[in-house]
C-alpha positions in Angstrom: 37.0 -26.7 -28.7 38.5 -27.9 -32.0 41.6 -30.1 -31.7 44.0 -31.4 -34.4 45.5 -34.8 -33.6 47.7 -34.6 -36.7 49.9 -35.6 -38.2 49.4 -32.7 -40.7 48.5 -29.0 -40.3 44.7 -28.5 -40.8 43.7 -25.7 -43.1 40.3 -24.4 -44.3 38.7 -25.4 -41.0 34.9 -24.9 -41.1 32.2 -26.0 -38.7 28.4 -25.8 -38.5 26.6 -25.2 -35.2 22.9 -26.0 -34.8 21.8 -23.7 -32.1 18.7 -24.7 -30.0 15.4 -23.3 -31.3 14.8 -21.5 -28.0 18.0 -19.4 -28.4 19.0 -16.3 -30.3 22.6 -15.8 -31.7 24.4 -12.8 -30.1 28.1 -13.0 -31.0 31.1 -15.3 -31.6 34.8 -15.2 -30.6 37.5 -17.2 -32.5 35.7 -17.7 -35.8 33.7 -16.0 -38.6 30.1 -17.1 -38.9 27.3 -16.3 -41.4 24.4 -14.9 -39.4 21.5 -15.0 -39.0 21.4 -18.6 -40.2 20.5 -21.8 -38.6 22.7 -23.8 -38.5 25.5 -21.3 -38.2 28.3 -21.9 -40.8 31.6 -20.7 -39.4 35.2 -20.7 -40.6 38.6 -20.5 -38.9 41.1 -18.6 -41.0 44.3 -19.7 -39.3 45.8 -23.1 -39.8 45.7 -25.5 -36.9 49.0 -27.3 -36.3 49.1 -30.9 -35.3 48.7 -31.4 -31.5 47.1 -28.0 -31.1 43.5 -26.8 -30.5 41.5 -23.7 -30.8 38.5 -22.5 -28.8 35.5 -20.8 -30.4 32.9 -19.2 -28.1 29.4 -18.6 -29.3 27.1 -16.5 -27.2 23.3 -16.9 -27.4 20.3 -15.6 -25.4 17.8 -18.1 -24.1 14.2 -17.2 -24.9 12.0 -16.2 -22.0 9.6 -19.0 -22.6 12.2 -21.6 -23.0 11.8 -24.8 -21.1 13.1 -28.4 -20.9 16.5 -29.2 -22.4 18.5 -27.1 -24.9 20.7 -29.3 -27.1 23.4 -27.7 -29.2 25.1 -29.8 -32.0 28.3 -28.8 -33.8 30.3 -30.6 -36.6 33.8 -29.7 -37.9 35.7 -30.3 -41.2 38.8 -29.0 -43.0 40.5 -29.1 -46.4 42.8 -31.9 -45.1 41.7 -35.5 -45.3 40.4 -36.8 -41.9 40.7 -40.5 -41.5 38.6 -40.5 -38.3 35.4 -38.5 -38.6 33.6 -40.2 -35.7 34.8 -37.5 -33.3 34.1 -34.6 -35.7 30.7 -34.1 -34.2 29.6 -33.4 -30.7 26.7 -32.0 -28.7 26.0 -30.5 -25.3 22.7 -30.3 -23.4 21.6 -27.7 -21.0 18.6 -27.9 -18.7 16.5 -24.7 -18.6 15.7 -23.5 -15.2 12.4 -21.5 -15.5 12.4 -18.2 -13.8 9.2 -16.3 -13.0 9.0 -13.1 -11.1 5.6 -13.5 -9.3 4.0 -10.8 -7.2 0.8 -10.8 -5.1 -1.6 -8.0 -4.3 -4.4 -8.5 -1.8 -7.4 -6.2 -1.2 -10.5 -6.5 1.0 -13.9 -5.1 0.3 -14.4 -3.4 3.7 -12.1 -1.6 6.1 -14.6 -2.3 8.9 -17.1 -5.0 9.5 -19.7 -6.1 12.0 -19.7 -9.6 13.5 -21.8 -12.0 11.4 -21.1 -10.2 8.2 -18.9 -11.4 5.3 -15.5 -10.2 4.0 -14.4 -10.6 0.4 -10.6 -10.8 -0.3 -9.4 -10.2 -3.9 -6.0 -11.6 -4.7 -4.2 -10.6 -7.9 -1.1 -12.6 -9.0 1.1 -11.1 -11.7 4.0 -12.8 -13.5 6.7 -10.5 -14.6 8.6 -13.4 -16.3 10.6 -14.1 -18.1 9.3 -17.7 -18.0 5.7 -18.9 -17.6 4.8 -20.1 -14.1 3.0 -23.4 -13.4 1.7 -25.1 -10.3 0.9 -21.7 -8.7 -0.3 -22.0 -5.2 -1.5 -19.2 -2.9 -1.1 -20.0 0.8 -3.7 -18.0 2.7 -3.8 -17.6 6.5 -7.3 -16.5 7.4 -7.6 -14.2 10.4 -8.6 -15.7 13.7 -12.3 -14.9 14.2 -13.3 -15.8 10.6 -14.5 -18.9 8.8 -13.9 -19.9 5.2 -17.1 -19.6 3.0 -16.2 -19.9 -0.7 -13.6 -19.1 -3.4 -13.9 -17.9 -7.0 -11.3 -18.7 -9.7 -9.6 -21.3 -7.6 -10.1 -24.4 -5.5 -9.0 -24.0 -1.9 -8.3 -26.8 0.6 -7.4 -26.6 4.2 -8.5 -26.2 7.8 -7.8 -24.2 11.0 -7.6 -21.0 9.0 -4.7 -22.4 6.8 -5.8 -22.7 3.1 -3.9 -23.5 -0.1 -5.5 -22.2 -3.2 -4.4 -23.6 -6.6 -4.3 -21.4 -9.7 -5.4 -23.4 -12.7 -3.0 -23.8 -15.7 0.1 -21.8 -16.3 0.6 -18.0 -16.0 2.4 -16.6 -19.0 5.0 -13.9 -18.8 3.2 -10.6 -18.4 -0.1 -12.1 -17.4 -2.2 -11.8 -14.3 -4.9 -13.8 -12.6 -7.4 -12.8 -10.0 -9.0 -15.1 -7.4 -11.5 -14.2 -4.7 -11.9 -15.6 -1.1 -15.1 -15.1 1.0 -15.1 -15.5 4.7 -17.6 -14.9 7.5 -16.8 -12.9 10.6 -17.5 -14.9 13.8 -20.1 -13.5 16.1 -17.6 -13.1 18.9 -14.9 -11.6 16.7 -13.3 -8.3 17.8 -10.3 -6.1 17.1 -8.4 -6.2 13.9 -8.6 -9.0 11.3 -5.4 -9.4 9.3 -5.4 -11.8 6.3 -2.0 -12.8 5.0 -1.3 -14.6 1.7 1.8 -15.8 -0.1 2.2 -17.0 -3.7 4.7 -19.6 -5.0 5.1 -21.8 -8.2 7.3 -24.4 -9.8 9.5 -21.7 -11.3 12.4 -20.1 -9.6 11.6 -16.6 -8.3 14.8 -14.6 -7.7 12.9 -11.8 -5.8 10.3 -12.9 -3.3 10.0 -9.6 -1.6 6.6 -9.0 -3.2 5.3 -12.5 -3.1 3.1 -11.9 0.0 0.6 -9.3 1.0 -1.9 -8.7 3.7 -5.3 -6.9 4.2 -6.7 -5.6 7.4 -10.3 -4.9 8.6 -11.5 -3.7 11.9 -14.4 -5.5 13.7 -17.0 -2.9 14.9 -19.0 -4.3 17.8 -22.7 -4.8 17.2 -25.4 -5.0 19.9 -29.1 -5.4 19.1 -30.8 -3.7 22.1 -34.5 -3.9 22.8 -36.7 -2.3 25.4 -40.0 -3.4 27.0 -41.9 -1.0 29.3 -44.7 -2.0 31.8 -46.7 0.0 34.2 -48.2 -1.4 37.5 -51.7 0.1 36.9 -53.9 0.7 33.9 -55.9 3.3 35.8 -54.9 5.6 38.6 -56.3 8.4 40.8 -54.6 11.8 41.1 -52.1 11.8 44.0 -51.3 8.1 43.6 -48.0 6.6 42.5 -47.2 4.8 39.2 -44.4 2.3 38.9 -42.8 1.7 35.5 -40.7 -1.4 34.9 -38.2 -1.2 32.0 -36.5 -4.4 30.7 -33.5 -3.9 28.4 -32.2 -7.0 26.5 -29.1 -7.3 24.4 -29.5 -9.8 21.6 -25.8 -9.3 20.7 -23.6 -10.4 19.2 -21.4 -8.0 21.0 -21.6 -6.5 24.5 -23.2 -3.0 24.6 -21.3 -0.2 26.3 -22.7 3.0 27.9 -26.3 1.9 27.7 -28.7 4.7 28.5 -32.5 5.0 28.7 -34.1 8.3 27.7 -37.4 8.5 29.5 -40.1 11.1 28.8 -42.5 11.1 31.8 -46.1 11.9 31.1 -47.4 15.5 31.6 -49.2 15.5 34.9 -46.6 13.4 36.7 -43.6 14.1 38.8 -40.4 12.0 39.2 -40.1 10.3 42.6 -37.2 7.9 42.3 -35.6 4.9 40.5 -34.4 1.4 41.3 -31.4 -0.2 39.5 -30.2 3.2 38.0 -29.7 6.8 38.9 -31.7 9.1 36.7 -31.0 12.8 36.1 -33.1 15.3 34.3 -35.9 17.9 34.6 -39.2 18.9 33.0 -40.1 15.3 32.6 -37.0 14.4 30.5 -34.8 11.9 32.3 -31.6 10.1 31.4 -31.1 6.8 33.2 -27.8 4.9 32.6 -27.9 1.1 32.7 -25.0 -0.8 34.3 -22.6 -1.4 31.4 -21.3 -3.2 29.5 -24.4 -5.2 29.0 -23.2 -8.6 27.7 -24.7 -10.3 24.7 -27.9 -12.3 25.6 -28.0 -10.5 28.9 -30.9 -8.3 30.3 -31.2 -5.5 32.8 -34.3 -4.3 34.6 -34.8 -0.8 36.1 -37.8 0.8 37.8 -39.1 4.4 37.7 -41.6 5.7 40.2 -43.7 8.8 39.5 -46.5 10.6 41.4 -49.7 11.6 39.6 -50.4 15.3 39.9 -53.6 16.3 41.7 -54.8 18.1 38.6 -53.9 15.3 36.2 -56.5 14.0 33.9 -56.9 11.9 30.7 -54.3 9.3 29.6 -50.8 9.3 31.0 -48.4 7.9 28.3 -44.8 7.2 29.3 -42.2 6.9 26.4 -38.7 5.5 26.8 -35.9 4.7 24.4 -32.7 2.7 24.9 -29.4 3.5 23.2 -25.6 2.7 23.6 -22.2 3.6 22.2 -22.3 0.2 20.3 -23.8 0.1 16.8 -27.3 -1.3 16.7 -28.5 -2.7 13.3 -32.2 -2.9 14.3 -33.6 0.1 16.3 -37.2 -0.8 15.6 -37.4 -2.4 19.1 -35.4 0.2 21.0 -38.4 2.1 22.4 -41.7 1.3 24.1 -44.6 3.1 25.8 -46.9 2.4 28.7 -50.3 4.1 29.3 -52.5 4.6 32.3 -55.9 6.4 32.6 -56.4 9.0 35.3 -59.7 8.3 37.1 -61.2 11.6 38.3 -61.8 11.7 42.1 -63.7 14.5 43.9 -64.3 14.6 47.7 -67.8 16.2 48.0 -69.4 17.3 51.2 -73.0 18.6 51.9 -74.1 21.1 54.6 -77.8 21.7 55.1 -79.3 24.5 57.1 -82.9 25.5 57.8 -84.2 29.1 58.4 -86.2 28.3 61.6 -85.8 25.9 64.4 -89.6 26.0 65.0 -92.5 26.8 62.8 -96.3 27.2 62.9 -98.5 25.1 60.7 -99.1 26.8 57.5 -95.8 28.6 57.6 -92.8 28.0 55.2 -89.4 26.6 55.9 -86.4 27.4 53.8 -83.6 24.8 53.5 -80.1 25.9 52.4 -77.9 23.1 51.0 -74.2 23.8 50.5 -72.1 21.4 48.4 -68.3 21.6 48.8 -65.7 19.9 46.6 -62.4 19.2 48.3 -60.9 17.9 45.1 -58.7 16.9 43.6 -60.7 16.6 40.4 -63.6 18.6 39.1 -67.0 17.1 39.9 -69.6 16.9 37.1 -73.3 16.0 37.1 -73.7 16.5 40.8 -77.1 15.1 42.1 -78.5 15.8 45.5 
């Protein structure tokens, strides 16, 4: 605003305006200026009567990377003598409020994970400007059932699953930065793991709708089952019974559901019964469910009883394998065998007859010996 305190009319009014360096001239109302030039040299064509004032409006655009204080200085003069020039110069200062449109995108390396494994979260922060953003902090809420392990590209501090991760330096307009967080999945974790993060800075963000993001992974249960099989006798006779004891152990970390033993009975045996389970099958192939779920660190014992066929011989090898609906990352210990030797047994009998009840000296007698085998095994190398 240019004022004339008189007493004369001011003509040939001119002023210079030193625009701040972080601004660009757009337009002017109420004067004619030489542009582009810094400072602006402007003139007012109409005389200014004593006691009157005129308003000149200069419009500028503040640079996207502007910061601090913008100081604009202007100075006026005219063709008429001015006895008081102390008030011919003035300035105005404006503080720049930095505005940075930040956004956050979070990804996870696995949609499903087993307890005890690690998850890696990748967080990408982008600055759409117009100002640079400093003091950027990502506030990350780790999912319950996980533990912080490490970070890359940032330093994170916190506890109880709440972590603040500082992004070093400033993030220029149009730039992005990527940081990585690594967590371990607790052994007792289950269900869905949702990781939520939010980004902020020292700049004003006029749209925070995309300043947060989340990533979800599902915990798949994991149960390391093992099977040990024992037999009550290393040797057996045909017709006798064999008792197999099967011990199933779950090393975890999760409970195992629908645990089943597949048992292949030896050829030469017949299924008699079971304890601790109900087995179904035929032709020596039996499925025996184990009471489930079998908790982590728990064991179950079942017993199978078979009869040895009368014509059995050789070595009787019983094979069993345990499985469940729960993933098992080590199946090398899921099966076991037990062997017994069949000892042959044969019930021999001898019947002897003679051809004469009495005989004269010098005569011959004929003895007839009849050997009978009542079984059950064949008899070899018979000696009378």
